[in-house]
C-alpha positions in Angstrom: 1.9 5.0 -17.9 4.8 5.4 -15.5 5.3 2.8 -12.8 7.3 2.6 -9.6 8.5 -0.4 -7.5 7.0 -1.6 -4.2 10.1 -0.2 -2.5 9.6 3.3 -4.1 5.9 3.2 -3.1 6.8 2.3 0.5 9.1 5.2 0.7 6.5 7.6 -0.8 3.7 6.4 1.5 5.9 5.9 4.6 5.0 2.3 5.1 7.1 -0.9 4.7 7.8 -2.6 1.4 6.2 -5.8 2.7 3.0 -3.8 3.5 2.9 -2.5 -0.1 3.3 -6.0 -1.4 0.4 -7.3 0.7 -1.8 -4.4 -0.5 -0.9 -5.4 -4.1 -1.8 -9.1 -3.4 -5.1 -8.0 -1.9 -5.8 -6.0 -5.0 -6.1 -2.8 -3.0 -3.7 -0.7 -5.2 -5.5 0.1 -8.5 -3.5 -0.7 -11.5 -0.7 -2.6 -9.8 0.6 -5.6 -11.8 2.9 -8.4 -11.0 6.0 -8.7 -13.3 7.7 -12.0 -12.3 8.6 -11.5 -8.7 8.2 -7.7 -8.6 5.2 -5.4 -8.5 4.8 -2.5 -10.9 2.6 0.2 -9.3 1.3 3.2 -11.2 3.2 6.3 -10.3 0.0 8.2 -9.5 -1.6 5.4 -7.4 -3.1 6.6 -4.1 -2.2 5.0 -0.8 -5.1 2.8 0.3 -6.8 3.4 3.6 -5.5 1.2 6.3 -8.4 -1.0 7.2 -6.4 -2.8 10.0 -6.9 0.1 12.4 -10.3 0.9 13.9 -10.0 4.5 14.9 -13.0 4.4 17.2 -11.6 1.5 19.2 -8.1 3.2 19.3 -9.6 6.4 20.5 -11.6 4.7 23.3 -8.6 2.7 24.5 -6.6 6.0 25.0 -9.2 7.4 27.4 
């Protein structure tokens, strides 16, 4: 299996490297493993849905 770094995943998914690290710690990226201080993320891993944003509340606040 091929792996990418948190930095590479961040660039691929257009989010910050820190956000990728948090997702790894939370166990939200399937197959991600910690190698010392770095994360190894499967190259074909999917970007998890962002559960921090409630789209209904966001839509209501814009009206």
